[in-house]
PDB file of N, CA, C and O in Angstrom:
ATOM      1  N   UNK A   1       0.846  -1.183   0.000  1.00  0.00           N
ATOM      2  CA  UNK A   1       0.000   0.000   0.000  1.00  0.00           C
ATOM      3  C   UNK A   1       0.891   1.246   0.000  1.00  0.00           C
ATOM      4  O   UNK A   1       1.862   1.317   0.752  1.00  0.00           O
ATOM      5  N   UNK A   2       0.565   2.204  -0.826  1.00  0.00           N
ATOM      6  CA  UNK A   2       1.352   3.425  -0.961  1.00  0.00           C
ATOM      7  C   UNK A   2       1.173   4.330   0.252  1.00  0.00           C
ATOM      8  O   UNK A   2       0.136   4.319   0.915  1.00  0.00           O
ATOM      9  N   UNK A   3       2.217   5.117   0.520  1.00  0.00           N
ATOM     10  CA  UNK A   3       2.129   6.118   1.581  1.00  0.00           C
ATOM     11  C   UNK A   3       1.062   7.131   1.210  1.00  0.00           C
ATOM     12  O   UNK A   3       0.966   7.528   0.049  1.00  0.00           O
ATOM     13  N   UNK A   4       0.259   7.556   2.176  1.00  0.00           N
ATOM     14  CA  UNK A   4      -0.705   8.610   1.866  1.00  0.00           C
ATOM     15  C   UNK A   4       0.009   9.934   1.618  1.00  0.00           C
ATOM     16  O   UNK A   4       1.071  10.196   2.183  1.00  0.00           O
ATOM     17  N   UNK A   5      -0.584  10.755   0.773  1.00  0.00           N
ATOM     18  CA  UNK A   5      -0.068  12.100   0.543  1.00  0.00           C
ATOM     19  C   UNK A   5      -0.810  13.025   1.500  1.00  0.00           C
ATOM     20  O   UNK A   5      -2.039  13.085   1.482  1.00  0.00           O
ATOM     21  N   UNK A   6      -0.066  13.744   2.334  1.00  0.00           N
ATOM     22  CA  UNK A   6      -0.659  14.582   3.373  1.00  0.00           C
ATOM     23  C   UNK A   6      -0.330  16.042   3.085  1.00  0.00           C
ATOM     24  O   UNK A   6       0.828  16.402   2.876  1.00  0.00           O
ATOM     25  N   UNK A   7      -1.373  16.877   3.077  1.00  0.00           N
ATOM     26  CA  UNK A   7      -1.216  18.314   2.881  1.00  0.00           C
ATOM     27  C   UNK A   7      -1.864  19.028   4.054  1.00  0.00           C
ATOM     28  O   UNK A   7      -3.006  18.741   4.414  1.00  0.00           O
ATOM     29  N   UNK A   8      -1.122  19.967   4.651  1.00  0.00           N
ATOM     30  CA  UNK A   8      -1.639  20.752   5.768  1.00  0.00           C
ATOM     31  C   UNK A   8      -1.727  22.207   5.331  1.00  0.00           C
ATOM     32  O   UNK A   8      -0.749  22.785   4.856  1.00  0.00           O
ATOM     33  N   UNK A   9      -2.904  22.787   5.495  1.00  0.00           N
ATOM     34  CA  UNK A   9      -3.108  24.219   5.274  1.00  0.00           C
ATOM     35  C   UNK A   9      -3.123  24.863   6.649  1.00  0.00           C
ATOM     36  O   UNK A   9      -3.914  24.478   7.511  1.00  0.00           O
ATOM     37  N   UNK A  10      -2.248  25.847   6.858  1.00  0.00           N
ATOM     38  CA  UNK A  10      -2.107  26.434   8.183  1.00  0.00           C
ATOM     39  C   UNK A  10      -1.800  27.924   8.070  1.00  0.00           C
ATOM     40  O   UNK A  10      -1.672  28.470   6.974  1.00  0.00           O
ATOM     41  N   UNK A  11      -1.684  28.564   9.232  1.00  0.00           N
ATOM     42  CA  UNK A  11      -1.184  29.934   9.290  1.00  0.00           C
ATOM     43  C   UNK A  11       0.005  29.949  10.241  1.00  0.00           C
ATOM     44  O   UNK A  11       0.194  29.022  11.029  1.00  0.00           O
ATOM     45  N   UNK A  12       0.792  30.992  10.160  1.00  0.00           N
ATOM     46  CA  UNK A  12       1.982  31.083  11.000  1.00  0.00           C
ATOM     47  C   UNK A  12       1.646  31.319  12.467  1.00  0.00           C
ATOM     48  O   UNK A  12       2.442  30.984  13.343  1.00  0.00           O
ATOM     49  N   UNK A  13       0.477  31.892  12.744  1.00  0.00           N
ATOM     50  CA  UNK A  13       0.140  32.267  14.115  1.00  0.00           C
ATOM     51  C   UNK A  13      -0.812  31.301  14.807  1.00  0.00           C
ATOM     52  O   UNK A  13      -1.136  31.498  15.978  1.00  0.00           O
ATOM     53  N   UNK A  14      -1.263  30.271  14.121  1.00  0.00           N
ATOM     54  CA  UNK A  14      -2.256  29.333  14.665  1.00  0.00           C
ATOM     55  C   UNK A  14      -1.588  28.309  15.590  1.00  0.00           C
ATOM     56  O   UNK A  14      -0.774  27.508  15.131  1.00  0.00           O
ATOM     57  N   UNK A  15      -1.925  28.327  16.891  1.00  0.00           N
ATOM     58  CA  UNK A  15      -1.290  27.371  17.808  1.00  0.00           C
ATOM     59  C   UNK A  15      -1.671  25.919  17.519  1.00  0.00           C
ATOM     60  O   UNK A  15      -0.848  25.023  17.707  1.00  0.00           O
ATOM     61  N   UNK A  16      -2.899  25.670  17.068  1.00  0.00           N
ATOM     62  CA  UNK A  16      -3.305  24.297  16.768  1.00  0.00           C
ATOM     63  C   UNK A  16      -2.604  23.777  15.518  1.00  0.00           C
ATOM     64  O   UNK A  16      -2.329  22.582  15.407  1.00  0.00           O
ATOM     65  N   UNK A  17      -2.315  24.675  14.578  1.00  0.00           N
ATOM     66  CA  UNK A  17      -1.545  24.292  13.387  1.00  0.00           C
ATOM     67  C   UNK A  17      -0.152  23.828  13.810  1.00  0.00           C
ATOM     68  O   UNK A  17       0.337  22.796  13.352  1.00  0.00           O
ATOM     69  N   UNK A  18       0.472  24.599  14.681  1.00  0.00           N
ATOM     70  CA  UNK A  18       1.815  24.261  15.160  1.00  0.00           C
ATOM     71  C   UNK A  18       1.796  22.910  15.888  1.00  0.00           C
ATOM     72  O   UNK A  18       2.668  22.068  15.674  1.00  0.00           O
ATOM     73  N   UNK A  19       0.793  22.717  16.749  1.00  0.00           N
ATOM     74  CA  UNK A  19       0.685  21.450  17.478  1.00  0.00           C
ATOM     75  C   UNK A  19       0.504  20.267  16.532  1.00  0.00           C
ATOM     76  O   UNK A  19       1.107  19.212  16.724  1.00  0.00           O
ATOM     77  N   UNK A  20      -0.326  20.449  15.513  1.00  0.00           N
ATOM     78  CA  UNK A  20      -0.545  19.354  14.560  1.00  0.00           C
ATOM     79  C   UNK A  20       0.736  19.025  13.807  1.00  0.00           C
ATOM     80  O   UNK A  20       1.082  17.853  13.658  1.00  0.00           O
ATOM     81  N   UNK A  21       1.437  20.036  13.335  1.00  0.00           N
ATOM     82  CA  UNK A  21       2.665  19.785  12.577  1.00  0.00           C
ATOM     83  C   UNK A  21       3.736  19.147  13.469  1.00  0.00           C
ATOM     84  O   UNK A  21       4.484  18.283  13.011  1.00  0.00           O
ATOM     85  N   UNK A  22       3.814  19.566  14.741  1.00  0.00           N
ATOM     86  CA  UNK A  22       4.749  18.932  15.674  1.00  0.00           C
ATOM     87  C   UNK A  22       4.381  17.460  15.871  1.00  0.00           C
ATOM     88  O   UNK A  22       5.259  16.599  15.941  1.00  0.00           O
ATOM     89  N   UNK A  23       3.084  17.179  15.960  1.00  0.00           N
ATOM     90  CA  UNK A  23       2.615  15.801  16.134  1.00  0.00           C
ATOM     91  C   UNK A  23       2.968  14.953  14.908  1.00  0.00           C
ATOM     92  O   UNK A  23       3.473  13.839  15.043  1.00  0.00           O
ATOM     93  N   UNK A  24       2.699  15.484  13.718  1.00  0.00           N
ATOM     94  CA  UNK A  24       3.035  14.749  12.493  1.00  0.00           C
ATOM     95  C   UNK A  24       4.539  14.511  12.393  1.00  0.00           C
ATOM     96  O   UNK A  24       4.972  13.431  11.991  1.00  0.00           O
ATOM     97  N   UNK A  25       5.338  15.517  12.759  1.00  0.00           N
ATOM     98  CA  UNK A  25       6.798  15.356  12.756  1.00  0.00           C
ATOM     99  C   UNK A  25       7.217  14.249  13.728  1.00  0.00           C
ATOM    100  O   UNK A  25       8.043  13.397  13.401  1.00  0.00           O
ATOM    101  N   UNK A  26       6.633  14.280  14.924  1.00  0.00           N
ATOM    102  CA  UNK A  26       6.949  13.282  15.953  1.00  0.00           C
ATOM    103  C   UNK A  26       6.635  11.865  15.465  1.00  0.00           C
ATOM    104  O   UNK A  26       7.358  10.919  15.774  1.00  0.00           O
ATOM    105  N   UNK A  27       5.550  11.732  14.701  1.00  0.00           N
ATOM    106  CA  UNK A  27       5.135  10.428  14.187  1.00  0.00           C
ATOM    107  C   UNK A  27       5.793  10.098  12.846  1.00  0.00           C
ATOM    108  O   UNK A  27       5.489   9.077  12.229  1.00  0.00           O
ATOM    109  N   UNK A  28       6.699  10.975  12.404  1.00  0.00           N
ATOM    110  CA  UNK A  28       7.457  10.782  11.159  1.00  0.00           C
ATOM    111  C   UNK A  28       6.554  10.684   9.930  1.00  0.00           C
ATOM    112  O   UNK A  28       6.811   9.907   9.010  1.00  0.00           O
ATOM    113  N   UNK A  29       5.489  11.492   9.937  1.00  0.00           N
ATOM    114  CA  UNK A  29       4.583  11.577   8.795  1.00  0.00           C
ATOM    115  C   UNK A  29       5.080  12.698   7.886  1.00  0.00           C
ATOM    116  O   UNK A  29       5.227  13.840   8.323  1.00  0.00           O
ATOM    117  N   UNK A  30       5.337  12.372   6.632  1.00  0.00           N
ATOM    118  CA  UNK A  30       5.786  13.369   5.657  1.00  0.00           C
ATOM    119  C   UNK A  30       4.559  14.126   5.161  1.00  0.00           C
ATOM    120  O   UNK A  30       3.547  13.517   4.812  1.00  0.00           O
ATOM    121  N   UNK A  31       4.650  15.456   5.130  1.00  0.00           N
ATOM    122  CA  UNK A  31       3.524  16.276   4.683  1.00  0.00           C
ATOM    123  C   UNK A  31       4.036  17.524   3.987  1.00  0.00           C
ATOM    124  O   UNK A  31       5.189  17.924   4.151  1.00  0.00           O
ATOM    125  N   UNK A  32       3.153  18.127   3.208  1.00  0.00           N
ATOM    126  CA  UNK A  32       3.420  19.416   2.583  1.00  0.00           C
ATOM    127  C   UNK A  32       2.601  20.446   3.333  1.00  0.00           C
ATOM    128  O   UNK A  32       1.409  20.246   3.563  1.00  0.00           O
ATOM    129  N   UNK A  33       3.231  21.546   3.717  1.00  0.00           N
ATOM    130  CA  UNK A  33       2.537  22.606   4.449  1.00  0.00           C
ATOM    131  C   UNK A  33       2.400  23.844   3.572  1.00  0.00           C
ATOM    132  O   UNK A  33       3.342  24.248   2.890  1.00  0.00           O
ATOM    133  N   UNK A  34       1.218  24.434   3.603  1.00  0.00           N
ATOM    134  CA  UNK A  34       0.990  25.712   2.930  1.00  0.00           C
ATOM    135  C   UNK A  34       0.497  26.713   3.961  1.00  0.00           C
ATOM    136  O   UNK A  34      -0.457  26.446   4.692  1.00  0.00           O
ATOM    137  N   UNK A  35       1.157  27.877   4.019  1.00  0.00           N
ATOM    138  CA  UNK A  35       0.709  28.966   4.883  1.00  0.00           C
ATOM    139  C   UNK A  35      -0.324  29.785   4.123  1.00  0.00           C
ATOM    140  O   UNK A  35       0.026  30.571   3.242  1.00  0.00           O
ATOM    141  N   UNK A  36      -1.596  29.600   4.462  1.00  0.00           N
ATOM    142  CA  UNK A  36      -2.664  30.273   3.727  1.00  0.00           C
ATOM    143  C   UNK A  36      -2.743  31.763   4.048  1.00  0.00           C
ATOM    144  O   UNK A  36      -3.427  32.508   3.346  1.00  0.00           O
ATOM    145  N   UNK A  37      -2.050  32.206   5.101  1.00  0.00           N
ATOM    146  CA  UNK A  37      -1.996  33.639   5.382  1.00  0.00           C
ATOM    147  C   UNK A  37      -0.967  34.343   4.498  1.00  0.00           C
ATOM    148  O   UNK A  37      -0.894  35.572   4.489  1.00  0.00           O
ATOM    149  N   UNK A  38      -0.179  33.575   3.762  1.00  0.00           N
ATOM    150  CA  UNK A  38       0.814  34.146   2.845  1.00  0.00           C
ATOM    151  C   UNK A  38       0.522  33.826   1.386  1.00  0.00           C
ATOM    152  O   UNK A  38       1.079  34.465   0.493  1.00  0.00           O
ATOM    153  N   UNK A  39      -0.331  32.859   1.131  1.00  0.00           N
ATOM    154  CA  UNK A  39      -0.568  32.375  -0.230  1.00  0.00           C
ATOM    155  C   UNK A  39      -2.073  32.343  -0.491  1.00  0.00           C
ATOM    156  O   UNK A  39      -2.757  31.394  -0.107  1.00  0.00           O
ATOM    157  N   UNK A  40      -2.580  33.381  -1.141  1.00  0.00           N
ATOM    158  CA  UNK A  40      -4.032  33.492  -1.340  1.00  0.00           C
ATOM    159  C   UNK A  40      -4.573  32.395  -2.256  1.00  0.00           C
ATOM    160  O   UNK A  40      -5.724  31.983  -2.106  1.00  0.00           O
ATOM    161  N   UNK A  41      -3.765  31.917  -3.198  1.00  0.00           N
ATOM    162  CA  UNK A  41      -4.224  30.833  -4.072  1.00  0.00           C
ATOM    163  C   UNK A  41      -4.440  29.557  -3.261  1.00  0.00           C
ATOM    164  O   UNK A  41      -5.421  28.843  -3.473  1.00  0.00           O
ATOM    165  N   UNK A  42      -3.531  29.272  -2.338  1.00  0.00           N
ATOM    166  CA  UNK A  42      -3.685  28.091  -1.484  1.00  0.00           C
ATOM    167  C   UNK A  42      -4.839  28.289  -0.499  1.00  0.00           C
ATOM    168  O   UNK A  42      -5.525  27.326  -0.155  1.00  0.00           O
ATOM    169  N   UNK A  43      -5.059  29.516  -0.046  1.00  0.00           N
ATOM    170  CA  UNK A  43      -6.213  29.799   0.821  1.00  0.00           C
ATOM    171  C   UNK A  43      -7.505  29.502   0.072  1.00  0.00           C
ATOM    172  O   UNK A  43      -8.412  28.875   0.619  1.00  0.00           O
ATOM    173  N   UNK A  44      -7.590  29.948  -1.175  1.00  0.00           N
ATOM    174  CA  UNK A  44      -8.775  29.669  -1.995  1.00  0.00           C
ATOM    175  C   UNK A  44      -8.950  28.163  -2.212  1.00  0.00           C
ATOM    176  O   UNK A  44     -10.066  27.648  -2.153  1.00  0.00           O
ATOM    177  N   UNK A  45      -7.849  27.468  -2.460  1.00  0.00           N
ATOM    178  CA  UNK A  45      -7.885  26.020  -2.653  1.00  0.00           C
ATOM    179  C   UNK A  45      -8.414  25.323  -1.393  1.00  0.00           C
ATOM    180  O   UNK A  45      -9.239  24.414  -1.478  1.00  0.00           O
ATOM    181  N   UNK A  46      -7.928  25.763  -0.222  1.00  0.00           N
ATOM    182  CA  UNK A  46      -8.365  25.182   1.045  1.00  0.00           C
ATOM    183  C   UNK A  46      -9.861  25.394   1.258  1.00  0.00           C
ATOM    184  O   UNK A  46     -10.570  24.472   1.662  1.00  0.00           O
ATOM    185  N   UNK A  47     -10.338  26.605   0.989  1.00  0.00           N
ATOM    186  CA  UNK A  47     -11.759  26.920   1.166  1.00  0.00           C
ATOM    187  C   UNK A  47     -12.607  26.085   0.212  1.00  0.00           C
ATOM    188  O   UNK A  47     -13.661  25.577   0.593  1.00  0.00           O
ATOM    189  N   UNK A  48     -12.142  25.947  -1.028  1.00  0.00           N
ATOM    190  CA  UNK A  48     -12.886  25.153  -2.012  1.00  0.00           C
ATOM    191  C   UNK A  48     -12.988  23.689  -1.575  1.00  0.00           C
ATOM    192  O   UNK A  48     -14.041  23.068  -1.716  1.00  0.00           O
ATOM    193  N   UNK A  49     -11.886  23.139  -1.044  1.00  0.00           N
ATOM    194  CA  UNK A  49     -11.880  21.732  -0.637  1.00  0.00           C
ATOM    195  C   UNK A  49     -12.657  21.498   0.652  1.00  0.00           C
ATOM    196  O   UNK A  49     -13.376  20.506   0.773  1.00  0.00           O
ATOM    197  N   UNK A  50     -12.514  22.414   1.628  1.00  0.00           N
ATOM    198  CA  UNK A  50     -13.084  22.168   2.959  1.00  0.00           C
ATOM    199  C   UNK A  50     -14.412  22.875   3.203  1.00  0.00           C
ATOM    200  O   UNK A  50     -15.155  22.512   4.115  1.00  0.00           O
ATOM    201  N   UNK A  51     -14.712  23.893   2.380  1.00  0.00           N
ATOM    202  CA  UNK A  51     -15.958  24.627   2.557  1.00  0.00           C
ATOM    203  C   UNK A  51     -15.942  25.606   3.709  1.00  0.00           C
ATOM    204  O   UNK A  51     -16.993  26.100   4.118  1.00  0.00           O
ATOM    205  N   UNK A  52     -14.759  25.895   4.242  1.00  0.00           N
ATOM    206  CA  UNK A  52     -14.677  26.831   5.367  1.00  0.00           C
ATOM    207  C   UNK A  52     -13.273  27.445   5.432  1.00  0.00           C
ATOM    208  O   UNK A  52     -12.386  27.077   4.662  1.00  0.00           O
ATOM    209  N   UNK A  53     -13.089  28.393   6.373  1.00  0.00           N
ATOM    210  CA  UNK A  53     -11.840  29.152   6.422  1.00  0.00           C
ATOM    211  C   UNK A  53     -10.966  28.845   7.634  1.00  0.00           C
ATOM    212  O   UNK A  53      -9.864  29.385   7.738  1.00  0.00           O
ATOM    213  N   UNK A  54     -11.422  27.996   8.551  1.00  0.00           N
ATOM    214  CA  UNK A  54     -10.633  27.694   9.749  1.00  0.00           C
ATOM    215  C   UNK A  54      -9.425  26.833   9.427  1.00  0.00           C
ATOM    216  O   UNK A  54      -9.426  26.074   8.458  1.00  0.00           O
ATOM    217  N   UNK A  55      -8.395  26.961  10.250  1.00  0.00           N
ATOM    218  CA  UNK A  55      -7.185  26.152  10.102  1.00  0.00           C
ATOM    219  C   UNK A  55      -6.888  25.452  11.426  1.00  0.00           C
ATOM    220  O   UNK A  55      -7.344  25.918  12.470  1.00  0.00           O
ATOM    221  N   UNK A  56      -6.163  24.385  11.417  1.00  0.00           N
ATOM    222  CA  UNK A  56      -5.598  23.719  10.255  1.00  0.00           C
ATOM    223  C   UNK A  56      -6.641  22.894   9.494  1.00  0.00           C
ATOM    224  O   UNK A  56      -7.632  22.428  10.056  1.00  0.00           O
ATOM    225  N   UNK A  57      -6.379  22.736   8.207  1.00  0.00           N
ATOM    226  CA  UNK A  57      -7.124  21.798   7.370  1.00  0.00           C
ATOM    227  C   UNK A  57      -6.083  20.825   6.823  1.00  0.00           C
ATOM    228  O   UNK A  57      -5.061  21.232   6.270  1.00  0.00           O
ATOM    229  N   UNK A  58      -6.359  19.546   6.986  1.00  0.00           N
ATOM    230  CA  UNK A  58      -5.440  18.514   6.521  1.00  0.00           C
ATOM    231  C   UNK A  58      -6.149  17.664   5.476  1.00  0.00           C
ATOM    232  O   UNK A  58      -7.254  17.171   5.700  1.00  0.00           O
ATOM    233  N   UNK A  59      -5.500  17.503   4.343  1.00  0.00           N
ATOM    234  CA  UNK A  59      -6.016  16.662   3.267  1.00  0.00           C
ATOM    235  C   UNK A  59      -5.142  15.413   3.216  1.00  0.00           C
ATOM    236  O   UNK A  59      -3.921  15.504   3.094  1.00  0.00           O
ATOM    237  N   UNK A  60      -5.773  14.257   3.310  1.00  0.00           N
ATOM    238  CA  UNK A  60      -5.054  12.989   3.245  1.00  0.00           C
ATOM    239  C   UNK A  60      -5.556  12.243   2.017  1.00  0.00           C
ATOM    240  O   UNK A  60      -6.725  11.866   1.935  1.00  0.00           O
ATOM    241  N   UNK A  61      -4.649  12.036   1.064  1.00  0.00           N
ATOM    242  CA  UNK A  61      -4.990  11.325  -0.169  1.00  0.00           C
ATOM    243  C   UNK A  61      -4.363   9.942  -0.113  1.00  0.00           C
ATOM    244  O   UNK A  61      -3.145   9.796  -0.019  1.00  0.00           O
ATOM    245  N   UNK A  62      -5.225   8.924  -0.173  1.00  0.00           N
ATOM    246  CA  UNK A  62      -4.714   7.551  -0.232  1.00  0.00           C
ATOM    247  C   UNK A  62      -5.719   6.674  -0.947  1.00  0.00           C
ATOM    248  O   UNK A  62      -6.930   6.869  -0.850  1.00  0.00           O
ATOM    249  N   UNK A  63      -5.193   5.717  -1.657  1.00  0.00           N
ATOM    250  CA  UNK A  63      -6.020   4.765  -2.408  1.00  0.00           C
ATOM    251  C   UNK A  63      -7.031   5.472  -3.304  1.00  0.00           C
ATOM    252  O   UNK A  63      -8.159   5.006  -3.464  1.00  0.00           O
ATOM    253  N   UNK A  64      -6.624   6.601  -3.889  1.00  0.00           N
ATOM    254  CA  UNK A  64      -7.491   7.328  -4.808  1.00  0.00           C
ATOM    255  C   UNK A  64      -8.598   8.128  -4.152  1.00  0.00           C
ATOM    256  O   UNK A  64      -9.441   8.701  -4.842  1.00  0.00           O
ATOM    257  N   UNK A  65      -8.607   8.177  -2.818  1.00  0.00           N
ATOM    258  CA  UNK A  65      -9.630   8.936  -2.103  1.00  0.00           C
ATOM    259  C   UNK A  65      -8.989  10.084  -1.341  1.00  0.00           C
ATOM    260  O   UNK A  65      -7.823  10.021  -0.951  1.00  0.00           O
ATOM    261  N   UNK A  66      -9.773  11.130  -1.139  1.00  0.00           N
ATOM    262  CA  UNK A  66      -9.304  12.305  -0.418  1.00  0.00           C
ATOM    263  C   UNK A  66     -10.150  12.475   0.843  1.00  0.00           C
ATOM    264  O   UNK A  66     -11.374  12.583   0.770  1.00  0.00           O
ATOM    265  N   UNK A  67      -9.488  12.497   1.992  1.00  0.00           N
ATOM    266  CA  UNK A  67     -10.159  12.718   3.275  1.00  0.00           C
ATOM    267  C   UNK A  67      -9.752  14.087   3.792  1.00  0.00           C
ATOM    268  O   UNK A  67      -8.590  14.477   3.685  1.00  0.00           O
ATOM    269  N   UNK A  68     -10.710  14.815   4.354  1.00  0.00           N
ATOM    270  CA  UNK A  68     -10.454  16.158   4.864  1.00  0.00           C
ATOM    271  C   UNK A  68     -10.649  16.156   6.370  1.00  0.00           C
ATOM    272  O   UNK A  68     -11.674  15.699   6.875  1.00  0.00           O
ATOM    273  N   UNK A  69      -9.648  16.677   7.087  1.00  0.00           N
ATOM    274  CA  UNK A  69      -9.730  16.814   8.538  1.00  0.00           C
ATOM    275  C   UNK A  69      -9.654  18.304   8.848  1.00  0.00           C
ATOM    276  O   UNK A  69      -8.660  18.961   8.537  1.00  0.00           O
ATOM    277  N   UNK A  70     -10.713  18.834   9.467  1.00  0.00           N
ATOM    278  CA  UNK A  70     -10.742  20.245   9.853  1.00  0.00           C
ATOM    279  C   UNK A  70     -10.390  20.330  11.331  1.00  0.00           C
ATOM    280  O   UNK A  70     -10.996  19.658  12.166  1.00  0.00           O
ATOM    281  N   UNK A  71      -9.401  21.165  11.645  1.00  0.00           N
ATOM    282  CA  UNK A  71      -8.933  21.277  13.026  1.00  0.00           C
ATOM    283  C   UNK A  71      -7.907  20.195  13.322  1.00  0.00           C
ATOM    284  O   UNK A  71      -7.681  19.296  12.513  1.00  0.00           O
ATOM    285  N   UNK A  72      -7.290  20.295  14.493  1.00  0.00           N
ATOM    286  CA  UNK A  72      -6.311  19.297  14.913  1.00  0.00           C
ATOM    287  C   UNK A  72      -7.063  18.194  15.648  1.00  0.00           C
ATOM    288  O   UNK A  72      -7.228  18.238  16.867  1.00  0.00           O
ATOM    289  N   UNK A  73      -7.515  17.205  14.880  1.00  0.00           N
ATOM    290  CA  UNK A  73      -8.295  16.080  15.397  1.00  0.00           C
ATOM    291  C   UNK A  73      -7.374  14.858  15.418  1.00  0.00           C
ATOM    292  O   UNK A  73      -7.302  14.097  14.453  1.00  0.00           O
ATOM    293  N   UNK A  74      -6.678  14.692  16.535  1.00  0.00           N
ATOM    294  CA  UNK A  74      -5.656  13.650  16.639  1.00  0.00           C
ATOM    295  C   UNK A  74      -6.223  12.253  16.380  1.00  0.00           C
ATOM    296  O   UNK A  74      -5.591  11.452  15.692  1.00  0.00           O
ATOM    297  N   UNK A  75      -7.396  11.953  16.918  1.00  0.00           N
ATOM    298  CA  UNK A  75      -7.946  10.604  16.739  1.00  0.00           C
ATOM    299  C   UNK A  75      -8.301  10.337  15.278  1.00  0.00           C
ATOM    300  O   UNK A  75      -8.103   9.227  14.784  1.00  0.00           O
ATOM    301  N   UNK A  76      -8.823  11.346  14.586  1.00  0.00           N
ATOM    302  CA  UNK A  76      -9.152  11.165  13.166  1.00  0.00           C
ATOM    303  C   UNK A  76      -7.875  11.024  12.336  1.00  0.00           C
ATOM    304  O   UNK A  76      -7.808  10.188  11.436  1.00  0.00           O
ATOM    305  N   UNK A  77      -6.860  11.843  12.639  1.00  0.00           N
ATOM    306  CA  UNK A  77      -5.578  11.722  11.942  1.00  0.00           C
ATOM    307  C   UNK A  77      -4.986  10.332  12.170  1.00  0.00           C
ATOM    308  O   UNK A  77      -4.519   9.689  11.229  1.00  0.00           O
ATOM    309  N   UNK A  78      -5.007   9.871  13.423  1.00  0.00           N
ATOM    310  CA  UNK A  78      -4.470   8.547  13.745  1.00  0.00           C
ATOM    311  C   UNK A  78      -5.167   7.467  12.933  1.00  0.00           C
ATOM    312  O   UNK A  78      -4.519   6.579  12.377  1.00  0.00           O
ATOM    313  N   UNK A  79      -6.486   7.547  12.870  1.00  0.00           N
ATOM    314  CA  UNK A  79      -7.268   6.551  12.147  1.00  0.00           C
ATOM    315  C   UNK A  79      -6.942   6.561  10.655  1.00  0.00           C
ATOM    316  O   UNK A  79      -6.716   5.510  10.054  1.00  0.00           O
ATOM    317  N   UNK A  80      -6.920   7.749  10.066  1.00  0.00           N
ATOM    318  CA  UNK A  80      -6.682   7.859   8.625  1.00  0.00           C
ATOM    319  C   UNK A  80      -5.248   7.513   8.231  1.00  0.00           C
ATOM    320  O   UNK A  80      -5.005   7.013   7.132  1.00  0.00           O
ATOM    321  N   UNK A  81      -4.295   7.783   9.136  1.00  0.00           N
ATOM    322  CA  UNK A  81      -2.887   7.561   8.818  1.00  0.00           C
ATOM    323  C   UNK A  81      -2.351   6.249   9.390  1.00  0.00           C
ATOM    324  O   UNK A  81      -1.185   5.912   9.184  1.00  0.00           O
ATOM    325  N   UNK A  82      -3.196   5.510  10.105  1.00  0.00           N
ATOM    326  CA  UNK A  82      -2.752   4.242  10.674  1.00  0.00           C
ATOM    327  C   UNK A  82      -1.762   4.407  11.806  1.00  0.00           C
ATOM    328  O   UNK A  82      -0.863   3.582  11.969  1.00  0.00           O
ATOM    329  N   UNK A  83      -1.915   5.470  12.597  1.00  0.00           N
ATOM    330  CA  UNK A  83      -1.035   5.721  13.739  1.00  0.00           C
ATOM    331  C   UNK A  83      -1.686   5.118  14.981  1.00  0.00           C
ATOM    332  O   UNK A  83      -2.858   5.362  15.264  1.00  0.00           O
ATOM    333  N   UNK A  84      -0.902   4.323  15.719  1.00  0.00           N
ATOM    334  CA  UNK A  84      -1.448   3.702  16.937  1.00  0.00           C
ATOM    335  C   UNK A  84      -0.597   4.025  18.135  1.00  0.00           C
ATOM    336  O   UNK A  84      -0.902   3.588  19.244  1.00  0.00           O
TER     337      UNK A  84
END
């Protein structure tokens, strides 16, 4: 099974964004981060995918499906990424 592709949309000042990225780093999950407070195109992309403006938004692509996690939801991330 292929590694999931993980994308995090965050801002530089969001404490929950920082906590989520620290958690993913700790679990050795590779991800791409976009600061939506600096990149309006990525902000628009995040809003289009998630339907809202809150951060963090995490997109997990695996097995041809895209899962969206709004907020730092550790249990949902664990489930989707197979972290135990």
